[in-house]
N, C-alpha and C positions, 0 to 999 in steps of 0.2 A: 678170506677162506678158501682154501683149495679143496675141491669137490671131484671126486671119481665117480662117474655113474657107469657101471660094469653090466656087461654081457645082456644087454639090452638090443632089441630090434631097433635099430636108428633110422628114422624117416624124416627126411629133411627135403621136403619138396622143391625149395630154390635151387637145391645143389645137387638135385637128382640122385640122392642117397637113400636105399634101403636095403640095408645090411645090417648084419650083426657086429655091431663095434662099440667099443668104449669110449666115452665122451670125458673130457678132462676141461675143469673150470677153474680159473684164478684170477683173482682180482678183479671180480664181476663180469669177467668176459669168457669166452669159449678159448682155452688156450690149445686145445688140440682135439682132433678126432681119431681113433683108433690106435695111435701110438702115445704114450706119455712122453711130454716134453722134457728135455734134459734136465735134470735134477729136482724134478716134481715128486712130491711128498702129501699125499691126500690126509686132509684133516678128517675129513668125512667121506665115506663111503656108500653109495646107492645101490643095492642089488637089485638088478632091472631083468633077471630071468624069468623070460616067459612074457614080459612087457614091452610094450610100444615106448621108445623115448624119441619125443619130436619138440619143436620149438613149443614154447608156450602160446596159448593161443590170443588172438586178438580180436576184441570185439566191438563192432564199430556202432553199437548203439546201446548206451547203458545208463540209465537213469539212477541218479544217488541220492535218495530220500534221506538215507542214514548211512554215512559215507562209511562208518568201521564195519557194519552189517552186510554192506553190499561188497566191499571189497573181499570181507573175507568169504562169501558167497561165490566170488569170483576166483579165488584161489582154490577154493573146493572143486570148481568146474575145470579146472586146469588153464584157467584165463588170467594170463599177468598183466594184459594192457586193456583198457578199457577207455573208449571215446565217448566224453559225456557231452551229450547236448547244451545250446547256452540257455535252455528255458528254467535255470535254476532260480531260486530265489535267496538273494537278487538277481537279475538276468546277468548272463557274463559278458558285459558290455562296458568293462572299465579293467584296464590293465592290474590294478590292485586287487582287484576282485579273482583273477585269473592265478595271480601269482599264490595268493593266500589257500586257493583249492589245492593247488599243486602241493604248495608246502604241506598241509593237514594230510594229503595223501601219502607223501613222502616220511612224515614222522610216524606213520602207522605200519609202515613195512611192509605191505601187502601188495595190490596190484598196482602197476603204474596207473596213473589219469591222465589223459591227454584231452584236453578241453577243444570243443570247438566254440570259436567267438562268435559272438553276436554279429549278424550282417548288418543290423540298423540298430538305432539306438532304442533300448528297450525293447526291442523286437516289435516296433510300433509301424515299420515298413515306410517310414518317411525318410528322416536323415541318417547318413551313413555312421556307423559305428568307427572308432579309431582302429582300423585294421592293423595298422602298421605298428602300433601300440600293443595291441591284444597277441599279435604273431611274437614280438619281443618278449613277452610276458609268457609265452608258451601253446598259444593255441595253433592248432595244426591245419586247420582250415575254417571257414566261416559259413553260418547256416541261420536260417530262422526256426529250427527246429519246426514245430508243428502250425508256425504261424505263419499267415500270407503276406505277401506283398503286393497288395490291390492296386498300387500305382506303379504300371510298367516301366514308365520315364525312371522311377526312382531304381527299380531292377536293374534298368539297362546301365545306370551310372554307378550302380554297385559292381556289377560283372565288370564293367570298365576299369574302374579303379583297382579291383579285385586282379585282373589280368596284367596291368601295369607292374605289378608286383609278384606275378606269378603264385598268388594265391587259389586255392582251390576253392571254389563255392558249392556248399553240400544241401540239397534242397529236396522236400518232399514235392513229388509230382501229382499236386491234387488242385485242380480248380475249386476253391473254397465256395463259390455259387453254386456249381454243379451239386457239391457235397452237402451242402448246406441242410441241417436238420435231418441228414441220413445216419442211420447206426448199423447197417447191414449192406451187404452186397444187393444190387438190385436185380434179382434174379428170382426164381422160382420158390426159395425158400421163404424170403422176405415178403413176397406177394402173399403167399399161403399163412403166413403169421399176421400179415398186417403191419408190417415193420416198416419205417422209412427206408428208402434205398439210396445208396450212393452207386450210380451208375461206371460203368469202366471209362466211359468218356470223361469223367472227373480226370482220371489219370491221363488219358491219351491227349485231351486240349493242354495240359497243362506240360507233358512233355513235349508235344509240338513247339508250344512255346518258349520254353527254356532252351530246348535244343538249338531254335532260330536265335535266341538272344547270345546262347554260348559261340555259336558260328559267327556272328555278328560280332562279337568283342574279342573271340579268343582266348576267352575263360577257361581254364579247365572245370568241368561241370561233373558233381557225383551226385546221381539219382538216389535217395533214400528210400529202401522198402518197397519197390516195386512189386505190384499184387496181382497184373494180369497178363495175359498172352499176347495180347494188342499191344501192351506197354512195352514187353519184351522184343517184340518185332520190330517197334519203332526205333529202340535201342541198338538193335542188331543192324538195322539200317543206317543210322546215323554213325555208328562205329565204322561200316563198312565203306562210308564216304568221307572218314577221315575225321569225324568230329572228335573233339576231344572229350568225351562222355565215359564215365563207368555207371557203375548201379551197383546196389547190394538187395538182398532178399532176407526177410526175418525167417528164422528156421521153422516157425510153425505153420508159413504158408506151404511149407513143402509135405506137410503131414496131414494138413487138414483144410478143409471145404466149408462152404456155406451149409452143408449138409449136416455138420457137426455142431450147428446151433441147436438141432435135435427141437425140443418143445421150449422154446425161450432160456436156454442156457446161456446164463451170463456171462459164465467163465468162458464162452468162445466168442465174447464181443473183444474186437481188435480194430485199431485204425493203423493202418487200412485194413477194410473190413477181410474177412476169410470169403473169397471168389468162389466159382464156378471149380468142376471136379477137372475141366479142361484148362481154366486158367493155372490149375495147381500142375498139372501135367507139362504145361509150357514153361512154367517157372522151373520144375525140375530140368527138364531138359536144357534150359537156357544156362542155367548153372552148369550142370555137366559139361557144355561147349565152350563154356568161357563168356557168352556175351552178358551173363550175371557173375561179376567177378568176385563177391564174395557174401560169406553168409552172417548175418548177425544174430544176437539173439532178443533184440527191441525189448530188452530187460525193462520193464515197468511194472515195480511190485504196487500193488493194489492191498488195502485194506479190507479184511474180512467182509466188514461192511459194506463197502463199496460193491460186492457181487451180490449182494442179499437183495439187491433192488431189482425193480422190473427191467427187463434187457434193456428197451429204451435210455432208463436213468442209469446202468452200471457204468461203473468207471471202464474205460478201456485199456487192456493189459494185462497181462501176466508176467511172473515173475520167470526169467528164460537162461540166466547166467550156469545154472546147474544142467540145464537140459540139452545146452548146445552141443557139447564135445558127442553124447550118444546120440543125438538127432541127426546130427552131419553122418556120423556113421552109419546109421540106419538107412538115410537116402542113398549114401555110397555103396551099400551091400544090396540094396533094391534094386540099383540102375545097373549094377555090376561093374563099378568103376573100382579102381586101384586105392588103396589107403593112401597114397602118395598124392593123387587128384584131390582127394576129399579133403585130407588136411591142409592143401595148399589155399583152399576156399577161407580159411581161419587162422592162416599164417601169414605167408609170402604175398598172396593177394591182396591181403588186408593191409599189411603192410607197405606194398606198394601204394596203395589207394591213399594212406596218410603219408606217406612220402619218407618214410623212414627207413633208411638202407641197413640200420645196423640191428633191426628187428625183424623178427618172424624167420629167422635161419639159423643155422648151427654153424657156420662157417668161423675159423679162428677169426678173433677178434670182434665178431658180433656179442651183443649182449649177452649175457647167460641167463635167458630167459626159456626154462625147460619143463615141459610137462611129461610125467612117467605115468602111464595108465595101461590098464588089464583091459585088451580089446574083447576077450571073452566072458567077461564078469558079469553077470546079468543081476539087474535089480528090479524092483518095482517103484513106480513112481507114486509118492505119497506125501502128505502134507511135511510129515517129518524129515523128508529128504530135501529140504530147503533150508539153506541159510538165510536167505534174504528175509525182510519182514514181510513180504509177500508170500504167502505160500499154496495160492490157488490155480490151478491149470487143468483146463479140460482134458489134458492127457493120463488125468490120474488114473491109477489103476494097469496103466500099459507096463509091459516088461521090455527094459531095454539092456542093452549089451554097451558098457564101457565104463569101466569105473576108474577114476584117478586115484594114483598111490602116492605119487611123491610131486613136487613142484620146487622149482628152483625159481626165483625172481629175482633180476639184478645179481646174481650170483649168491643169493639167500637160499637157503633151504628152508621151506616153510611145511 
């Protein structure tokens, strides 16, 4: 299908574009920017006057308890590509399972699913999964999701193997012994409420270990959902010394802190936990300067019953796909950053982390993933705003700016 998106403000961070330009799509790819290619006739025209036209968003952490509803939620939020961790049921440690997941997602014709393969068999942290086979099946990197590798020799061997084939390893920087039984940031709020704490040291000890192993093996390491000021400082230092290390942050960590737990508000239970206000400030700065390369939603839908339990027993996580774009826009506005900088963190930067040069930008030849949104449109976060099976959010009641008007995914208008 040939599509013309007219009169929009085209923002393409990778190519440094921020101007009113028309966009032309043919055969699932970007055909031209500005001027229609010779002989082009549009089968569909999308009027984008007053709207921003940007690459479709790429979300680096999305759990998919219901494939259809969560991918529909992705499209509703302007997200055209989601990275799925391997702790599905069953675990993504066999090529056939990966192929079936990708095929099911493609059949729905919604957002693209890029799976992370299991680093170890059944995520048990012992024997290596078949990384080469998983990569051939479509995995973009390898991870333990939230599961630990307690045997550091096994992790070292896994990193050696991954480095041999230039695979990227994505790991949560959390020492599971230091974090054991913790449910909140080990700070003033947890102490006042009598909640078991997870210290910042759980993150920094893990970062130190993982960075040293990455340096020793030469593997590309991506640290998932960093949460502390000290963690940001360690990543900055590692990058300055030439380590092949990147990291991302969950979008709720840019806007919430331990204080939002209030009086045992289970909606504010996350993993990693919401930390101190000073940590939030450091995460926001680290993202602005580029030490933190990307923002993810950490989309983890939970049933309503799972949030009605006492804080320490409640399910961790909230749906985030619907909120990713407006929360990134809010962070950028509050930080005084350009729209180009903001959108880079959920488009081109994210594409670079997953190693996909054909995604996250709008140059001719790129995959035609496009988000059209009204940056000035205001709306209030309510349960009804979520398309996901999860509808709980500690941000309920807040007024946000940024409403998705149209999405093109792989050249298909949705």
